[in-house]
C-alpha positions in Angstrom: 16.4 13.0 19.0 15.2 9.8 20.9 18.5 8.6 22.5 17.1 5.5 23.8 14.2 6.8 24.9 15.4 10.1 25.2 13.7 13.0 22.5 15.7 15.5 21.4 15.4 18.1 19.3 17.7 19.0 15.5 20.3 21.0 15.9 20.9 23.8 13.5 24.3 25.4 12.6 23.8 27.9 15.5 23.1 25.7 17.9 26.1 23.0 17.7 27.6 24.5 20.9 25.2 24.6 22.7 24.8 21.6 25.3 21.0 21.2 25.0 17.9 22.5 22.6 14.6 23.2 23.4 11.7 23.0 20.8 8.0 23.6 20.9 5.5 20.8 21.9 4.9 18.2 19.0 1.8 17.6 17.5 0.6 15.0 15.0 0.6 15.7 11.1 -3.1 16.1 9.9 -3.4 19.2 8.0 -2.7 19.9 4.4 1.0 21.7 3.9 0.3 24.9 2.2 2.2 25.9 -1.3 5.6 25.1 -1.1 8.4 25.4 -3.6 9.2 22.4 -5.6 5.6 20.7 -5.3 6.0 20.2 -9.3 9.3 18.5 -8.4 11.7 21.3 -9.5 14.3 20.6 -7.3 17.9 22.4 -7.0 20.1 20.0 -9.0 21.5 16.9 -6.3 24.3 17.5 -4.4 26.6 14.3 -3.6 27.6 13.7 -0.2 30.7 15.2 1.3 31.2 11.7 2.8 32.4 8.5 1.0 29.2 6.7 -0.7 28.0 4.4 1.7 27.1 0.6 1.0 23.5 0.0 1.1 22.5 -0.9 5.1 21.5 -4.3 6.2 18.1 -5.3 7.4 16.7 -7.5 8.7 13.5 -7.7 8.2 11.6 -6.3 4.6 13.0 -5.8 1.5 16.9 -5.4 1.6 19.2 -4.8 -1.0 22.1 -6.7 0.4 21.8 -9.7 2.9 21.7 -8.9 6.8 25.0 -9.7 8.7 25.7 -13.0 9.8 27.1 -12.0 13.2 23.7 -10.4 14.8 22.8 -11.5 17.7 18.7 -11.2 18.6 19.4 -11.5 22.1 21.0 -8.2 22.2 18.7 -6.0 20.1 17.4 -2.5 21.4 14.0 -1.2 20.5 13.5 1.9 18.8 10.2 3.8 19.8 8.9 7.3 19.2 10.4 10.7 20.5 7.4 12.0 22.4 6.1 15.5 24.0 6.6 16.7 27.5 4.0 19.0 27.8 4.7 21.7 29.9 8.1 20.7 31.3 11.9 20.9 29.6 14.6 18.3 30.6 17.1 21.1 31.8 20.4 18.5 32.2 23.8 19.4 33.4 26.7 21.0 31.3 27.9 18.6 28.7 31.3 17.1 29.9 33.0 13.7 29.3 32.5 11.5 32.2 35.1 9.8 34.4 36.4 6.3 33.0 33.8 4.8 35.4 30.7 5.9 33.7 29.4 5.4 30.1 29.3 8.5 28.5 26.6 10.8 28.6 24.0 10.7 25.9 23.5 13.4 23.2 21.4 16.6 24.4 18.0 16.0 24.8 15.0 18.6 25.6 11.4 18.7 24.6 11.1 17.2 21.1 9.4 19.5 18.3 7.6 18.7 15.0 8.4 15.8 12.9 10.6 17.3 10.1 9.4 17.1 6.7 11.1 17.5 3.5 11.0 16.6 -0.1 13.7 14.1 -0.8 16.4 14.7 -3.3 16.0 13.7 -7.3 18.1 10.4 -6.2 15.6 9.2 -3.9 14.2 5.8 -4.7 10.8 5.1 -5.1 9.5 8.7 -5.9 11.6 10.3 -8.4 11.5 8.9 -11.4 14.6 8.4 -13.5 14.6 11.1 -16.5 16.2 8.3 -18.6 14.9 9.0 -22.2 13.3 6.0 -23.6 12.9 3.6 -21.1 10.0 1.1 -21.6 7.1 1.3 -18.7 4.9 -1.8 -18.9 2.0 -1.9 -16.9 -0.1 -4.5 -15.3 -3.8 -4.3 -14.3 -4.3 -8.0 -12.5 -7.7 -8.0 -11.9 -10.4 -10.3 -10.3 -12.1 -11.3 -13.6 -10.0 -10.1 -16.1 -6.2 -8.5 -16.5 -4.5 -6.5 -19.2 -1.1 -4.9 -19.9 0.2 -1.6 -21.3 3.5 -0.5 -22.0 5.2 2.5 -23.5 8.6 4.7 -24.1 9.0 7.8 -25.5 10.9 6.0 -28.5 7.5 4.5 -29.5 4.5 5.2 -31.1 5.5 8.9 -30.6 5.3 8.2 -26.9 1.6 6.8 -26.9 0.5 3.5 -24.8 0.2 0.2 -26.7 -2.1 -2.5 -25.3 -1.5 -6.0 -25.7 -4.4 -6.9 -27.9 -3.3 -10.5 -28.9 -3.3 -13.3 -26.9 -3.0 -17.0 -26.6 -6.5 -19.0 -27.2 -7.9 -16.4 -30.2 -7.5 -15.1 -33.5 -9.4 -12.1 -32.4 -8.2 -9.1 -30.3 -8.9 -8.5 -26.7 -8.0 -5.3 -24.4 -8.3 -7.8 -21.4 -8.3 -11.1 -20.7 -10.0 -13.4 -18.2 -7.8 -13.9 -14.5 -8.3 -17.5 -14.7 -5.9 -20.6 -14.3 -6.2 -24.3 -15.3 -4.1 -27.1 -12.9 -3.8 -30.9 -13.1 -4.3 -32.2 -10.5 -0.7 -32.2 -9.2 -0.7 -28.5 -9.5 0.8 -27.7 -12.8 -0.5 -25.3 -14.9 -2.0 -26.5 -17.9 -3.7 -23.2 -19.5 -4.7 -19.8 -18.6 -6.1 -16.5 -19.6 -8.7 -17.4 -22.5 -7.5 -21.0 -22.8 -8.4 -21.6 -19.4 -11.4 -20.0 -19.3 -12.6 -21.7 -22.3 -11.3 -25.2 -21.4 -14.4 -27.3 -20.9 -14.5 -29.7 -17.5 -12.2 -32.3 -17.8 -11.2 -35.0 -15.2 -7.9 -34.0 -13.7 -8.1 -30.5 -14.4 -9.1 -27.7 -11.8 -10.3 -24.3 -12.9 -9.6 -21.5 -10.7 -10.7 -18.0 -10.8 -11.4 -14.9 -8.3 -8.4 -16.0 -6.4 -7.5 -12.2 -6.1 -9.6 -12.0 -3.5 -8.1 -13.9 -1.2 -5.3 -11.3 -0.6 -8.5 -9.1 0.3 -6.9 -7.6 4.2 -9.5 -9.1 6.4 -8.8 -12.7 4.7 -5.4 -12.0 4.9 -5.6 -12.0 8.9 -8.9 -14.6 9.6 -9.8 -17.5 7.1 -12.9 -17.0 8.2 -13.2 -14.0 6.6 -12.8 -15.4 3.3 -16.4 -15.0 1.4 -17.8 -18.6 1.5 -19.1 -18.5 -1.9 -15.1 -18.3 -4.0 -14.3 -21.6 -5.2 -11.7 -23.7 -3.4 -8.2 -23.5 -3.9 -6.2 -26.4 -5.3 -5.0 -29.1 -3.2 -1.6 -28.0 -1.8 -2.0 -24.2 -3.3 -2.1 -21.4 -1.8 -3.9 -17.7 -3.0 -0.4 -16.3 -3.7 0.8 -19.5 -4.9 -2.0 -18.8 -7.6 -1.0 -15.1 -7.6 2.6 -16.2 -8.5 1.5 -18.4 -11.4 -1.0 -16.4 -13.1 1.2 -13.4 -13.0 4.4 -15.6 -14.0 2.4 -16.9 -17.5 1.1 -13.3 -18.4 4.2 -12.0 -18.1 6.8 -13.9 -19.9 3.8 -14.0 -22.9 4.1 -10.3 -22.2 7.8 -10.1 -23.0 7.4 -12.3 -26.2 4.4 -10.3 -27.6 6.5 -6.5 -26.6 9.6 -8.0 -28.4 7.6 -9.1 -31.5 6.1 -5.5 -31.4 8.8 -3.3 -31.3 11.7 -5.1 -31.9 15.5 -4.8 -30.8 14.0 -1.7 -29.0 12.2 -3.5 -25.9 14.8 -3.5 -22.7 12.2 -5.6 -20.5 15.1 -6.5 -18.6 15.8 -2.6 -17.4 11.7 -1.7 -17.5 9.8 0.0 -15.0 7.2 -2.4 -14.0 3.5 -0.8 -12.3 1.4 -3.3 -10.8 -2.2 -2.0 -10.0 -3.9 -2.7 -6.5 -7.4 -2.0 -5.3 -7.7 1.2 -3.0 -9.0 -1.1 -0.1 -6.0 -3.1 0.5 -4.1 -2.1 3.4 -0.3 -2.4 3.3 -0.2 -5.8 3.8 -1.9 -6.7 1.1 0.2 -4.8 -0.8 3.0 -6.2 0.3 2.3 -9.9 -0.5 1.4 -9.0 -4.0 4.9 -7.2 -4.5 6.5 -10.2 -3.0 4.4 -12.5 -5.4 5.3 -10.2 -8.1 8.9 -10.1 -7.8 8.9 -14.2 -7.2 7.2 -14.3 -10.3 10.1 -12.3 -12.1 8.1 -9.3 -12.9 11.4 -7.3 -12.2 15.1 -8.8 -11.8 18.5 -7.7 -11.8 19.4 -6.6 -15.5 23.6 -6.5 -14.7 26.1 -7.0 -12.8 26.0 -4.9 -9.5 22.5 -3.7 -10.1 21.1 -3.5 -6.4 18.3 -1.2 -7.0 16.7 -3.8 -9.1 13.6 -4.4 -6.7 12.7 -0.8 -7.3 12.0 -1.0 -10.8 8.4 -2.4 -9.4 6.1 0.6 -8.7 2.5 -0.4 -6.8 -0.2 1.6 -7.8 -3.5 1.6 -6.4 -6.4 1.3 -9.3 -8.2 4.6 -8.8 -4.9 6.6 -9.1 -4.0 5.0 -11.7 -7.4 5.8 -13.8 -7.4 9.2 -12.2 -3.6 10.0 -14.2 -6.0 8.3 -17.6 -9.1 10.1 -17.0 -7.3 13.6 -16.6 -5.8 13.6 -19.5 -9.3 12.9 -21.7 -10.4 16.7 -21.6 -12.6 16.4 -24.0 -14.8 14.2 -21.8 -15.3 16.0 -19.3 -14.1 19.8 -20.3 -12.4 19.8 -16.3 -10.4 22.8 -15.8 -7.4 23.3 -13.1 -9.1 23.8 -9.6 -12.0 21.9 -10.2 -12.5 18.3 -8.3 -13.8 15.0 -9.7 -14.4 11.8 -8.5 -12.8 8.0 -9.6 -15.3 5.0 -9.2 -13.7 2.5 -10.1 -15.9 -0.2 -10.7 -14.2 -3.3 -11.4 -14.8 -7.3 -11.0 -14.4 -7.9 -7.5 -13.9 -3.9 -5.9 -15.5 -0.6 -6.1 -12.6 1.6 -5.4 -13.0 5.1 -4.8 -11.1 8.4 -4.8 -11.1 12.1 -5.2 -8.8 14.4 -6.9 -8.1 18.1 -7.6 -6.5 19.3 -11.1 -3.9 21.4 -10.0 -0.9 23.8 -12.3 -2.0 24.0 -15.8 -3.4 21.3 -17.9 -0.2 21.3 -20.4 1.7 20.3 -17.5 -1.2 18.0 -15.6 -1.1 17.4 -11.9 -3.7 16.1 -9.7 -3.8 15.9 -5.9 -6.0 13.5 -3.8 -8.5 15.1 -1.9 -9.5 13.0 1.0 -8.9 9.3 2.1 -9.5 6.7 -0.5 -12.4 3.7 -0.4 -13.7 0.8 -1.2 -15.1 -2.5 -1.2 -16.1 -6.0 -2.5 -18.8 -5.2 -4.4 -17.5 -5.8 -8.1 -19.4 -7.6 -10.7 -18.0 -10.4 -9.8 -20.7 -10.5 -6.7 -23.9 -10.5 -9.3 -22.8 -13.6 -10.7 -22.4 -14.9 -7.3 -25.6 -13.8 -6.4 -27.3 -14.9 -9.9 -25.8 -18.4 -9.1 -27.3 -18.9 -5.5 -30.9 -17.3 -7.6 -30.7 -20.6 -10.0 -29.9 -22.6 -6.9 -32.8 -21.6 -5.5 -35.4 -21.8 -8.6 -33.8 -24.9 -9.2 -33.9 -26.8 -5.9 -35.9 -29.4 -6.9 -34.1 -30.3 -10.4 -30.5 -31.7 -9.2 -30.1 -32.3 -13.0 -29.4 -28.6 -13.5 -27.3 -28.0 -10.7 -23.7 -29.7 -11.0 -20.6 -27.5 -11.6 -21.0 -27.4 -15.2 -24.5 -26.6 -15.1 -24.0 -23.7 -12.7 -20.7 -22.8 -14.7 -22.9 -22.1 -18.2 -25.8 -20.7 -16.6 -23.5 -18.1 -15.1 -21.7 -17.9 -17.9 -25.2 -17.0 -20.2 -25.7 -14.3 -17.5 -22.2 -12.7 -17.5 -21.7 -12.3 -21.3 -25.3 -11.2 -22.4 -27.5 -9.7 -20.0 -25.6 -8.8 -16.7 -23.8 -5.4 -18.3 -27.2 -4.8 -20.3 -29.8 -5.0 -17.9 -31.5 -1.6 -17.2 -33.3 -1.9 -14.1 -36.8 -1.3 -13.4 -37.8 -0.5 -17.3 -37.2 -4.5 -17.7 -39.1 -5.5 -14.9 -41.8 -7.0 -16.9 -38.9 -8.6 -19.6 -38.6 -12.6 -18.9 -34.6 -12.9 -19.5 -34.1 -16.6 -21.1 -31.1 -19.0 -20.1 -30.3 -22.4 -21.9 -29.9 -25.3 -19.8 -26.5 -27.1 -19.8 -28.1 -30.3 -19.2 -30.9 -31.4 -21.6 -32.4 -33.7 -18.9 -35.6 -32.3 -17.1 -36.6 -30.1 -19.4 -39.4 -28.8 -18.1 -41.6 -27.2 -15.1 -43.3 -24.3 -15.7 -43.9 -23.4 -11.9 -40.0 -22.6 -11.9 -39.5 -21.4 -15.2 -38.4 -24.1 -17.2 -39.6 -23.9 -20.3 -38.2 -26.4 -23.1 -34.6 -26.5 -22.0 -34.1 -22.7 -20.7 -34.5 -21.3 -17.6 -37.0 -18.0 -17.8 -36.7 -15.5 -14.7 -38.1 -12.6 -15.2 -36.8 -9.1 -15.2 -38.6 -7.8 -11.7 -36.6 -10.8 -10.2 -33.5 -10.4 -11.4 -33.5 -6.7 -10.2 -34.7 -7.5 -6.2 -32.5 -10.7 -6.0 -29.5 -9.8 -8.1 -28.8 -6.5 -9.6 -30.6 -4.3 -6.2 -28.0 -5.5 -3.4 -24.9 -4.9 -5.4 -25.7 -1.5 -7.0 -27.0 0.2 -3.8 -24.0 -1.0 -2.3 -21.9 0.6 -4.6 -24.4 4.0 -4.1 -24.2 4.2 -0.5 -20.2 4.0 -0.9 -20.2 7.1 -3.6 -22.6 8.9 -1.4 -19.9 8.2 1.8 -16.9 9.6 -0.6 -18.8 12.7 -1.4 -20.0 13.3 2.1 -15.7 13.5 2.9 -15.5 16.4 0.2 -16.2 19.9 2.2 -15.9 21.1 -2.0 -17.8 20.9 -5.2 -17.7 18.0 -7.2 -17.1 19.0 -11.0 -17.6 15.9 -12.4 -17.9 11.9 -11.4 -16.3 9.6 -13.9 -16.9 5.4 -13.7 -14.3 3.5 -15.1 -13.6 -0.3 -15.0 -15.3 -3.1 -16.7 -18.5 -3.5 -13.8 -18.7 0.6 -15.2 -20.6 -0.6 -18.6 -23.3 -1.7 -16.5 -26.2 0.1 -17.6 -28.2 -0.7 -14.7 -25.3 1.0 -12.6 -24.8 4.1 -15.1 -28.3 5.0 -14.6 -28.9 4.5 -11.0 -25.5 6.7 -10.8 -26.7 9.7 -12.9 -30.5 9.3 -10.9 -28.9 9.8 -7.7 -26.1 12.1 -8.0 -27.0 14.1 -11.2 -28.9 16.9 -9.5 -25.3 17.7 -7.8 -22.4 16.9 -9.9 -22.4 18.5 -13.5 -20.7 15.7 -15.2 -21.3 12.3 -15.0 -19.1 10.3 -17.5 -17.7 7.3 -18.7 -14.5 6.8 -21.1 -14.8 4.5 -24.3 -12.2 2.6 -23.2 -13.5 2.6 -19.2 -12.7 -1.0 -19.2 -9.0 -0.3 -19.8 -8.7 3.3 -17.2 -6.3 1.7 -15.1 -3.9 -0.1 -16.6 -3.3 2.6 -19.4 -3.3 5.1 -16.6 -0.7 2.9 -14.5 1.5 3.3 -17.7 0.8 7.0 -18.5 2.3 7.7 -14.6 5.2 5.7 -15.8 5.9 7.5 -19.3 5.5 10.8 -17.6 9.1 10.3 -15.7 7.2 12.3 -12.8 4.8 12.1 -10.3 1.3 13.1 -12.0 -0.6 13.0 -8.4 1.3 15.2 -6.3 -0.4 14.3 -3.2 -1.6 11.3 -1.2 -3.9 11.2 2.3 -2.9 8.8 4.5 -5.6 6.4 5.0 -4.9 5.3 8.6 -2.8 7.0 11.3 0.6 5.8 12.0 2.0 5.8 15.6 4.4 4.2 18.2 3.5 3.0 21.6 5.5 4.9 24.3 5.7 6.1 28.2 6.0 9.8 29.1 5.9 11.4 32.5 2.5 11.3 34.3 0.3 14.7 33.6 -2.4 15.3 35.4 -4.9 13.6 32.8 -3.3 10.7 33.2 -3.7 10.8 36.8 -7.2 11.1 36.1 -7.9 8.9 33.7 -5.1 6.1 33.9 -3.9 5.5 37.3 -3.1 1.9 36.7 -1.0 3.0 33.8 1.5 5.1 36.1 4.4 3.7 38.2 7.6 5.5 39.3 10.6 5.0 37.7 14.2 4.6 39.3 14.9 8.5 39.5 11.6 8.7 41.1 9.7 10.3 38.4 6.1 9.0 37.8 5.7 7.7 34.0 2.6 6.9 32.4 2.9 3.3 29.9 0.7 2.5 27.2 0.9 6.0 26.0 0.8 6.6 22.3 2.7 8.8 20.2 1.7 9.6 16.4 4.3 9.9 13.7 1.1 11.1 11.0 -2.9 11.1 11.7 -5.5 9.7 9.2 -6.4 12.1 6.4 -3.3 14.2 6.7 -2.3 15.5 3.0 1.1 14.5 2.0 2.8 15.7 -1.0 4.5 12.7 -2.8 7.7 11.9 -1.7 7.0 13.8 1.5 9.3 12.4 4.2 8.5 12.3 7.7 11.8 12.2 10.0 12.8 12.0 13.5 15.9 12.0 15.5 17.4 9.1 17.5 20.3 7.8 18.6 21.2 4.1 19.7 23.6 3.6 22.8 26.1 0.5 21.8 28.6 -1.2 24.4 30.9 -2.3 21.9 31.2 -3.1 17.8 33.8 -5.0 15.9 34.8 -7.8 17.6 36.1 -5.7 21.0 34.5 -7.0 24.4 34.0 -4.6 27.1 32.2 -4.9 30.3 30.2 -3.1 32.6 28.5 -3.3 35.8 27.6 0.4 36.1 23.5 1.1 36.6 23.0 4.3 34.5 19.5 5.7 35.5 17.2 6.5 32.8 16.6 10.3 32.5 13.7 11.8 34.5 11.9 13.3 31.8 11.8 11.3 28.6 9.6 8.8 27.0 10.9 5.0 27.4 10.2 2.2 24.4 7.3 -0.1 24.9 8.0 -2.9 27.2 11.0 -1.3 28.6 11.3 -1.3 33.0 12.5 2.2 32.5 14.5 1.5 35.8 18.3 0.8 34.5 19.5 1.6 31.1 22.5 -0.8 31.6 22.8 -3.5 33.5 25.9 -5.7 34.1 25.8 -6.0 30.1 28.8 -7.7 28.5 28.1 -7.8 24.5 30.9 -8.1 21.8 30.2 -6.8 18.1 26.2 -7.4 17.8 25.3 -3.8 19.5 24.4 -2.2 16.6 20.7 -2.9 15.9 17.8 -0.5 15.9 14.4 -2.0 16.3 11.5 0.2 15.7 7.7 -1.0 16.2 4.9 0.8 14.1 1.1 0.6 15.0 -1.7 1.7 12.8 -5.3 2.6 13.4 -8.4 3.3 10.9 -10.4 5.7 13.6 -10.6 9.0 13.2 -10.0 10.4 16.6 -6.7 11.3 18.1 -6.5 8.4 20.7 -3.4 9.3 24.1 -3.9 5.8 25.2 -3.1 2.1 23.1 -6.4 1.4 24.9 -9.0 3.8 23.5 -9.1 2.1 20.3 -7.9 -0.8 17.8 -4.5 -0.7 17.3 -2.4 -3.0 15.0 1.0 -3.8 15.2 2.1 -2.8 11.4 5.5 -4.0 11.0 9.4 -4.3 12.3 11.7 -2.7 11.3 15.3 -3.3 12.4 18.0 -1.4 11.3 21.9 -2.1 11.3 23.7 1.1 12.2 27.2 -0.7 11.4 27.5 1.0 8.1 27.4 4.1 9.5 30.7 6.1 9.5 30.3 7.5 13.0 29.4 3.8 14.2 32.6 2.3 12.1 34.9 5.2 13.8 33.7 5.1 17.4 33.8 1.0 17.1 37.3 1.2 16.2 38.3 2.8 19.1 37.9 1.7 22.4 35.2 2.3 24.2 35.0 0.9 27.8 31.5 2.6 28.6 29.9 2.6 25.2 29.3 5.4 22.9 26.1 6.9 21.0 25.4 6.4 17.4 22.8 9.6 16.5 21.0 8.9 13.1 17.2 9.5 11.5 14.8 7.3 10.5 12.2 9.0 7.8 8.9 7.5 7.0 7.4 7.9 3.5 4.2 7.2 1.9 3.4 6.8 -1.2 -0.4 5.5 -2.4 -0.4 2.0 -1.7 3.1 1.5 0.0 4.8 2.6 3.4 8.9 2.8 3.2 11.3 3.3 5.8 14.6 5.4 5.1 17.8 5.4 7.1 19.5 8.5 7.0 22.7 10.3 8.3 24.1 14.1 8.1 21.3 14.5 5.2 22.0 11.3 3.0 20.2 8.4 2.4 22.0 5.5 3.7 19.2 2.7 3.4 16.0 2.1 2.6 13.0 -0.9 3.1 9.7 -1.4 1.7 8.6 -2.5 5.7 8.1 -6.3 6.6 4.2 -6.3 7.7 3.0 -8.8 9.7 -0.3 -10.4 9.9 
């Protein structure tokens, strides 16, 4: 337990009467857990708590289930921090006795802190175990950089088979996916979306917007200079997230109408689970921004009175994970068996995402497990279009009649719709590729390839300037991903629209065919992601049983100085008021990068918080209480005093935790050994906990302690925090991430 900086262990049944317990030294989780019963989520029936059902805990940050308390004074918030290891030292405290009236109560037992506690949540845990209500509708949205699609299903529809929306506004033909495109008026009103926006001719007073999903790429979120300058500018007064909200609103409103038309009154879209796919390379901030945009767009909403958990119906899933679920069912395609490994290469319009999975269990009850951290980069087929545009600009630099916006868009459209996927590579080096000019002026200049109103480009020039730089980057990503796995790869499966490129597919087979038995792409490779996400929802259970931590999660703490600290960081060492040397800027890991975590695995730590008063009662003390000598202190705390002339009314129930992340593969001891990023602030209101309410209703002139646990859950695309009291969940939040 961490009690205002004091680590302590879990009290077992046999230890309840012991004042202080001792625990082994903690180390970060970085190993794959061994076989455990319940891996397939066959837990014992859930037993309700013996205490009254709690109201949802309030949070002042993140997605909460009820509004935050209005009487919280931020001036009196206590910082939560990670308990820490006291290497080679165990704090021995005197016997626990009731303190005299002139002193605050003694803190709960302290000692060396044990390993991070990990448990599987009960079946009612939100966000992981999918409800088993029969017939519930599951809708998936593959919101892509260049194309988007929607699939849906229910056990009561088409024998539980996934259905896709194929009819879209703007065409009588069927399309499995439509362009991610918006057409705006000058005043910011949406005039058209999808096919209608893409096919709209240039008109005065209108702005066509595409590729806006790339503005949520992690680097661009933090640095406007990281946005690719080749991307189009946003409409005046609009942010990238505004375009995402507008597009999701349009496609969702149409989807609700179309699904209702196709399946009739059976569709309960107000209570449907909605699965939204995101690239593997996105960080938690990008996922959170996408979640907020989707909620603002109305993808989920309260369906009845008292429906406080409606936000949980929006599920975020990474694109390669969704594609892996779809491909794992296609046994006729790749002939995979249990215990075999396969790589998913999701090559889409904006990104190429990679992940490696192992098939576990029997195929009749399919589960797959992630084998290494996912990876991805912005090298999708869109970047072929952008390089092609730059090549045209270079070739026609002396012919400005063909370089205005409509002409360039026409060249790019012809390239994208005809030659981009059909191009074969070196075998096309001697072939000439012809592109009709939009502008009839200036039709001839043989020196640059203009012949009778057409631009002719040699195949070898296209390969060198357009295809090779992008395809080579995708090949390098696959090579790097394969090196992460110390086991044989039995299959490499290509999905996504870019996987339809004959040149990309040929290069992948040429490079990896000798080492990987099966290299294939399903016939519906362009919709594998959206179909896989819907299949995940229809399964009503976690099909992907484990995830890999994509980065390390840690807290910054102070610890008693050791010999290594005196040698390496003497400037960080100072004495606290008890005369004990402490080392600042130490890092305490919650989970290390690359750790294998079962889906729903929870990392728990015990904490306690000292509260001076509660519920309108006013107490005061001038007592100065030294910190114990062998504990970790919150970052930013002097370590001199726990209390100093404290005068607090009813606000001392807030507990703040600051979580940091690092992409480094190394375990760092100090915060200056590598880049760490402040990920999020988690503000927890303890006011609803029974022990807090009981103590706050009694006179405690010297304050009281509240014991509780904080849990951390890592999903494939999100991080969640859970407030736990006496083994039961009393609040849950998707973190409020900071840029």
